[in-house]
C-alpha positions in Angstrom: 18.4 17.5 2.2 15.6 19.8 1.0 16.5 23.5 0.6 13.1 24.8 -0.4 11.8 26.7 2.7 8.1 25.8 2.6 6.7 22.4 3.2 3.1 21.0 2.9 1.6 17.7 3.9 -1.2 16.2 1.8 -3.3 13.1 2.5 -3.8 11.1 -0.7 -5.9 8.3 -2.1 -5.6 6.6 -5.5 -6.9 3.7 -7.7 -3.8 1.6 -8.3 -5.2 -0.4 -11.2 -4.6 2.6 -13.5 -0.9 2.9 -12.6 2.4 1.0 -12.7 3.0 1.8 -9.1 4.0 5.0 -7.2 7.5 5.7 -8.5 8.2 7.4 -11.8 9.3 5.1 -14.6 10.2 5.9 -18.2 7.2 5.7 -20.6 4.9 4.4 -17.8 1.9 5.9 -16.1 2.7 6.1 -12.3 1.1 7.9 -9.4 4.2 10.1 -8.8 4.5 10.9 -12.5 0.9 12.1 -12.8 1.2 14.1 -9.6 4.2 15.9 -10.9 2.6 16.6 -14.3 -0.6 18.1 -12.7 1.3 20.1 -10.1 3.6 21.6 -12.7 0.5 22.7 -14.7 -1.4 24.1 -11.7 1.6 25.8 -10.0 2.9 27.1 -13.4 6.6 28.0 -13.1 7.0 27.3 -9.4 9.7 24.8 -8.5 8.7 21.9 -6.2 9.9 18.5 -4.9 7.6 15.8 -3.6 8.1 12.7 -1.4 5.5 9.9 -0.8 5.0 8.0 2.5 4.8 4.7 0.6 6.0 3.4 -2.7 3.2 1.0 -3.7 3.6 -1.6 -6.4 1.9 -1.7 -9.8 -1.9 -2.3 -9.4 -1.9 -1.6 -5.6 -4.5 1.0 -4.5 -4.3 3.5 -1.6 -7.2 4.6 0.7 -5.0 6.8 2.9 -1.4 7.7 2.4 0.6 11.0 2.4 2.9 13.1 0.3 5.1 16.0 1.3 5.6 18.9 -1.1 8.5 21.3 -0.8 8.2 24.7 -2.5 10.1 28.1 -2.7 7.2 30.3 -1.5 4.1 30.1 0.6 1.1 28.8 -1.4 -2.6 28.8 -0.4 -3.0 25.1 -1.3 -6.4 24.9 0.5 -7.8 27.1 -2.3 -6.1 25.0 -5.0 -7.1 21.6 -3.8 -10.3 21.4 -5.9 -8.4 22.6 -9.0 -5.7 20.1 -8.5 -8.2 17.2 -8.0 -10.1 18.2 -11.2 -6.9 17.8 -13.2 -6.0 14.5 -11.4 -9.1 13.1 -13.1 -10.6 11.1 -10.2 -8.1 8.3 -10.2 -5.9 10.2 -7.7 -7.3 12.5 -5.0 -5.5 14.9 -2.6 -7.9 14.9 0.4 -6.4 17.3 2.9 -3.5 19.7 3.2 -1.6 21.4 6.0 1.7 23.3 6.3 4.4 21.5 8.2 7.9 22.6 9.2 10.5 22.3 6.5 12.5 19.8 8.6 9.4 17.5 9.0 10.6 14.1 7.8 7.6 12.2 6.3 9.3 8.8 6.0 10.5 8.8 9.6 7.2 10.1 10.9 5.2 7.0 9.7 4.2 5.2 12.9 1.9 2.5 11.4 0.6 1.2 8.1 -2.4 -1.0 7.6 -2.9 -3.0 4.4 -6.1 -4.8 3.5 -6.4 -7.5 0.9 -9.8 -8.4 -0.5 -10.5 -11.7 -2.3 -13.1 -14.2 -3.3 -13.4 -17.6 -5.0 -13.5 -17.6 -8.8 -16.9 -19.3 -9.1 -19.5 -16.7 -10.3 -16.9 -13.9 -10.1 -17.9 -10.9 -12.3 -15.1 -9.2 -14.2 -16.2 -5.7 -12.9 -15.4 -6.9 -9.3 -11.7 -7.2 -10.2 -11.1 -3.5 -9.6 -10.9 -4.1 -5.9 -11.2 -7.9 -5.3 -8.8 -10.6 -6.4 -10.4 -13.8 -7.8 -8.3 -16.6 -6.3 -8.9 -20.4 -5.7 -7.8 -20.4 -2.1 -7.8 -23.7 -0.2 -8.2 -22.9 3.5 -11.3 -22.3 5.5 -11.9 -19.0 7.2 -10.9 -20.5 10.6 -7.7 -21.9 9.2 -6.8 -18.6 7.5 -7.4 -16.8 10.9 -5.1 -19.3 12.6 -2.4 -18.9 9.9 -2.6 -15.1 10.2 -1.7 -15.2 13.9 1.5 -17.0 13.2 2.9 -13.9 11.5 2.3 -11.6 14.4 5.6 -10.5 16.1 9.1 -9.6 15.1 10.6 -12.0 12.6 13.1 -12.3 9.8 10.8 -12.3 6.8 13.4 -13.1 4.2 11.3 -16.2 3.2 8.2 -14.0 2.7 9.5 -11.2 0.5 11.4 -10.5 -2.7 15.0 -10.6 -1.5 17.4 -7.9 -2.7 21.2 -7.9 -2.8 21.2 -4.5 -1.2 18.9 -5.3 1.7 20.7 -5.1 5.0 18.0 -6.4 7.3 14.9 -8.6 6.7 13.6 -8.2 10.2 10.2 -6.5 10.5 7.5 -6.5 13.2 3.9 -7.3 12.3 1.6 -5.8 14.9 -1.6 -7.6 14.0 -3.2 -9.8 11.3 -6.9 -10.3 11.0 -8.9 -12.4 8.5 -12.6 -11.7 8.1 -15.6 -11.9 5.9 -16.6 -8.6 4.3 -20.1 -7.6 5.3 -20.7 -4.5 3.2 -19.1 -5.0 -0.3 -18.5 -1.7 -2.2 -20.1 -2.8 -5.5 -23.2 -4.5 -6.9 -20.8 -6.7 -8.8 -19.1 -8.0 -5.7 -19.4 -11.8 -5.2 -21.8 -13.0 -2.6 -18.9 -13.9 -0.3 -15.9 -11.7 0.0 -13.0 -12.0 2.5 -10.4 -9.7 3.7 -7.0 -9.9 5.3 -5.7 -6.9 7.3 -1.9 -6.7 8.1 -0.7 -3.9 10.4 2.9 -2.8 11.1 5.3 0.1 10.8 6.8 -1.0 7.5 7.0 -4.0 5.2 9.5 -5.6 2.8 8.9 -5.8 -1.0 6.0 -8.2 -1.7 5.9 -9.2 2.0 2.2 -8.7 2.6 1.2 -10.4 -0.7 3.4 -13.4 0.0 2.0 -13.6 3.6 -1.5 -13.5 2.1 -0.8 -16.4 -0.3 0.5 -18.5 2.7 -2.6 -17.7 4.7 -4.8 -18.8 1.8 -3.1 -22.1 1.0 -0.6 -23.4 3.6 -0.7 -25.3 6.8 0.8 -23.8 10.0 3.9 -26.0 9.8 4.9 -24.6 6.4 4.7 -21.0 7.8 6.4 -21.7 11.1 9.4 -23.5 9.5 10.1 -20.5 7.2 9.8 -18.0 10.1 12.1 -20.2 12.3 14.7 -20.8 9.6 14.5 -17.9 7.2 18.0 -18.2 5.8 17.5 -21.7 4.3 17.2 -22.0 0.6 13.4 -22.2 0.5 11.4 -22.2 -2.8 10.0 -18.8 -3.4 6.5 -18.2 -1.9 4.0 -17.3 -4.7 2.9 -13.7 -4.6 -0.8 -12.9 -4.4 -2.1 -10.7 -7.3 -1.7 -6.9 -6.8 -5.3 -5.8 -7.5 -6.7 -7.1 -4.2 -4.3 -5.0 -2.1 -5.1 -1.6 -0.7 -2.9 0.6 1.6 -5.9 1.1 3.9 -4.4 3.5 6.5 -1.2 5.4 7.3 -0.7 6.8 10.8 1.8 9.7 11.2 3.5 11.3 14.3 2.9 14.9 13.6 4.2 16.5 16.9 
């Protein structure tokens, strides 16, 4: 329960390769940790608490997410955005800000998240492209990957496609859509000639769920995917996890009313 009377909602983007994930960790550079350091400097002695809409893993980037900031007094953050972004150094950016009611619950207001994973075959892969694209020797054709992706659409127990936890009460999640496509406009001159993407859309995902789904889309046949979705409680070998650097939290949709 937050007792600070003023609350502000920021949209945020960041380059995940520079950080060991969102959440603060001792002696590690994280998105949350850097935000707190910069906000303490800019806001001077004002007390604050921040909450993020997603806790991304180490190396995972974010194109559009949100954070909620609770403070003791009204602050003209529109006037401070440029100063905050200068001190964030370009690897994190707060894009917009608006005041929201103190009882606005950011986590419960998330209606949809879209992740995109960008990848290419290793042959001719330039190291500079690894900032946003994973170099992976995937086995399936584009048509087969598209077919595999559709098998995940729906509500399933995804225990066989995540990192299980002893404290997790439910592994049931709903995947709203999966699309696999060839990227037409690559963002860098160092991008390979042929880059592919996987987009996975849903309200929320388990730990490593998207990255394990992506690995199965790359390399498995439909029967291997279907049997794990149909019998998730069996003692299956762990699904390999796709590398982090190709994954981007592409969009986050909130219910603001």
